C-alpha positions as CSV (number, residue, x, y, z in Angstrom):
1,X,5.8,-22.9,0.0
2,X,7.3,-22.6,-3.6
3,X,5.6,-20.1,-5.5
4,X,4.0,-21.7,-8.7
5,X,6.0,-21.0,-12.2
6,X,4.2,-18.3,-14.1
7,X,4.9,-16.8,-17.3
8,X,4.3,-13.2,-17.3
9,X,3.9,-11.8,-20.8
10,X,4.3,-8.0,-21.5
11,X,3.4,-6.4,-24.6
12,X,1.6,-3.4,-25.2
13,X,0.1,-5.0,-28.6
14,X,-3.4,-6.4,-27.5
15,X,-3.4,-9.3,-30.2
16,X,0.4,-10.5,-29.5
17,X,-0.1,-10.1,-25.6
18,X,-3.4,-12.6,-26.0
19,X,-1.7,-14.9,-28.3
20,X,1.6,-15.4,-26.4
21,X,-0.6,-15.8,-23.1
22,X,-2.9,-18.3,-24.8
23,X,0.0,-20.0,-26.5
24,X,1.8,-20.7,-23.0
25,X,-1.4,-21.7,-21.4
26,X,-2.1,-24.2,-24.2
27,X,1.3,-25.8,-23.2
28,X,0.2,-26.3,-19.7
29,X,1.8,-23.1,-18.1
30,X,0.1,-20.6,-15.8
31,X,0.3,-17.3,-17.6
32,X,-0.8,-13.7,-16.9
33,X,-0.6,-10.8,-19.1
34,X,0.3,-7.2,-18.4
35,X,0.0,-4.2,-21.2
36,X,3.0,-2.3,-19.7
37,X,6.0,-2.9,-17.8
38,X,5.1,-0.4,-15.3
39,X,1.8,-3.1,-14.8
40,X,4.2,-5.8,-14.5
41,X,6.0,-4.3,-11.8
42,X,3.5,-3.4,-9.6
43,X,2.6,-7.3,-9.7
44,X,5.9,-9.0,-9.6
45,X,7.8,-9.6,-6.2
46,X,11.2,-11.0,-5.3
47,X,9.1,-14.4,-4.3
48,X,7.7,-14.6,-8.1
49,X,8.5,-17.5,-9.8
50,X,8.8,-18.5,-13.5
51,X,9.8,-16.1,-16.2
52,X,9.0,-13.0,-18.0
53,X,8.5,-12.3,-21.6
54,X,8.5,-8.8,-22.4
55,X,8.9,-7.0,-26.0
56,X,11.5,-4.6,-26.2
57,X,10.0,-1.7,-27.2
58,X,6.8,-0.1,-25.5
59,X,5.1,3.3,-24.7
60,X,7.2,4.4,-21.7
61,X,9.2,1.8,-20.0
62,X,11.0,-0.4,-22.5
63,X,11.9,-4.2,-22.2
64,X,15.5,-3.0,-21.2
65,X,14.2,-0.9,-18.6
66,X,11.9,-3.5,-17.3
67,X,14.8,-5.8,-16.9
68,X,16.7,-3.5,-15.0
69,X,14.0,-2.3,-12.9
70,X,13.3,-6.1,-11.9
71,X,17.0,-6.7,-10.9
72,X,17.1,-3.5,-8.8
73,X,13.8,-4.7,-6.7
74,X,15.6,-8.3,-6.4
75,X,13.2,-9.9,-8.7
76,X,15.7,-12.6,-10.4
77,X,13.2,-13.9,-12.8
78,X,14.8,-15.1,-16.3
79,X,13.8,-12.5,-19.0
80,X,13.1,-13.4,-22.4
81,X,13.1,-10.1,-24.7
82,X,10.8,-10.2,-27.9
83,X,12.4,-8.2,-30.6
84,X,11.9,-7.2,-34.4
85,X,14.5,-7.2,-36.8
86,X,15.6,-3.6,-36.3
87,X,15.6,-4.3,-32.4
88,X,18.4,-7.0,-32.9
89,X,21.2,-4.7,-31.1
90,X,18.4,-4.0,-28.3
91,X,18.3,-7.8,-27.8
92,X,21.8,-8.3,-27.5
93,X,22.2,-5.3,-24.9
94,X,19.5,-7.3,-23.1
95,X,21.4,-10.4,-22.9
96,X,24.3,-8.7,-21.9
97,X,22.5,-7.6,-19.0
98,X,21.4,-10.9,-18.0
99,X,18.7,-11.7,-20.1
100,X,17.8,-15.2,-20.8
101,X,17.2,-15.3,-24.4
102,X,15.8,-13.1,-27.2
103,X,13.6,-14.3,-29.8
104,X,13.1,-12.3,-33.0
105,X,10.0,-11.5,-34.7
106,X,8.5,-13.7,-36.4
107,X,9.1,-16.4,-34.6
108,X,7.3,-20.1,-34.4
109,X,5.6,-21.6,-31.3
110,X,8.2,-23.9,-30.7
111,X,11.0,-21.5,-30.4
112,X,8.8,-19.7,-27.9
113,X,7.7,-22.6,-25.9
114,X,11.2,-24.1,-25.9
115,X,12.6,-20.6,-24.7
116,X,10.0,-20.5,-21.9
117,X,10.8,-24.3,-20.9
118,X,14.4,-23.1,-20.1
119,X,14.2,-20.3,-18.4
120,X,11.5,-21.9,-15.9
121,X,14.2,-24.5,-15.6
122,X,17.0,-22.0,-14.7
123,X,14.4,-20.3,-12.5
124,X,14.1,-23.5,-10.6
125,X,17.6,-24.1,-10.2
126,X,17.9,-20.6,-9.2
127,X,15.6,-20.9,-6.4
128,X,16.7,-24.2,-5.2
129,X,20.3,-23.1,-5.0
130,X,18.8,-19.4,-3.1
131,X,17.1,-22.3,-0.8
132,X,20.1,-24.1,-0.2
133,X,22.1,-21.0,0.7
134,X,19.9,-19.5,2.8
135,X,19.8,-23.0,4.6
136,X,23.6,-23.2,5.1
137,X,23.6,-19.3,6.5
138,X,21.1,-20.3,9.0
139,X,23.6,-23.0,10.1
140,X,26.8,-20.9,10.1
141,X,24.6,-18.3,12.2
142,X,24.6,-21.1,14.9
143,X,28.0,-21.1,15.2
144,X,30.2,-19.2,17.8
145,X,33.0,-16.5,16.7
146,X,35.5,-19.5,17.8
147,X,33.8,-22.0,15.9
148,X,33.9,-20.0,12.6
149,X,37.2,-19.2,13.1
150,X,38.2,-22.9,13.3
151,X,36.0,-23.6,10.2
152,X,37.4,-20.9,8.1
153,X,40.8,-22.4,8.9
154,X,39.8,-26.0,8.3
155,X,38.5,-25.4,5.2
156,X,41.3,-23.3,4.0
157,X,43.0,-26.7,4.7
158,X,45.3,-26.2,7.9
159,X,45.7,-29.3,10.0
160,X,44.5,-29.1,13.7
161,X,48.0,-28.3,14.7
162,X,48.3,-25.4,12.3
163,X,44.8,-24.1,13.1
164,X,45.7,-24.1,17.0
165,X,48.9,-22.1,16.2
166,X,46.7,-19.5,14.3
167,X,44.5,-19.0,16.7
168,X,46.7,-19.8,20.1
169,X,44.7,-22.3,21.6
170,X,45.5,-25.7,22.3
171,X,44.9,-28.9,19.4
172,X,42.2,-30.3,21.9
173,X,40.5,-27.2,21.8
174,X,40.5,-27.2,18.0
175,X,39.4,-30.7,17.9
176,X,36.2,-29.8,20.1
177,X,35.6,-26.9,17.8
178,X,35.7,-28.7,14.9
179,X,33.6,-31.7,16.1
180,X,30.8,-28.8,17.1
181,X,31.0,-27.1,13.9
182,X,30.7,-30.6,11.9
183,X,27.6,-31.5,13.9
184,X,25.7,-27.7,13.7
185,X,26.5,-27.6,10.1
186,X,25.3,-31.0,9.4
187,X,28.1,-31.9,7.4
188,X,29.2,-35.6,6.8
189,X,32.9,-35.0,6.4
190,X,35.2,-32.3,5.6
191,X,34.7,-32.4,1.9
192,X,30.8,-31.7,2.5
193,X,31.8,-28.7,4.6
194,X,33.9,-27.4,2.1
195,X,31.2,-27.7,-0.4
196,X,28.7,-25.4,1.8
197,X,31.0,-23.1,2.2
198,X,31.9,-22.7,-1.2
199,X,28.4,-22.1,-1.8
200,X,27.8,-19.4,0.3
201,X,30.8,-17.8,-1.1
202,X,29.3,-17.9,-4.5
203,X,26.4,-16.0,-3.7
């Protein structure tokens, strides 16, 4: 079951935290707020969906520290950094570290909601891709060692004859293995099989 997309607002300023949480909810999003990065880390897990909105400067762990800690724990949520004018260099560093966006104070409601919409869409796309890769990996796990060898050579573009020579087996044996690979992988054709393998390699 897919986890609901939630806007996780992290800010030590009570007024800003409440305002951003209410704004997200007014746009139809579920939102949760945290008074510190540490509090957010206690709640967020690799299964969490949505995005994180965090102030860059906070007592204790900063927004950049939170971003790094989330990645280290396998929480791949898009991170939107809120920054004051003097914190722009820090925000740029956050982008280089993989943040989805940064918003400079003061910002208008539309800019905030637009950034959230893009981050949540990106998270949904990434989650879908992770699910597809997991499905492909599960199919590959059903292949025998020889079937994997045949699949690798076929995907590299080798003909059945060249694959047979490379593995020192008969062409008929390659054909049989290839047919089983296609069946187990659920591939409609060679191009479909190639796309599956490329998805795994891009992980």
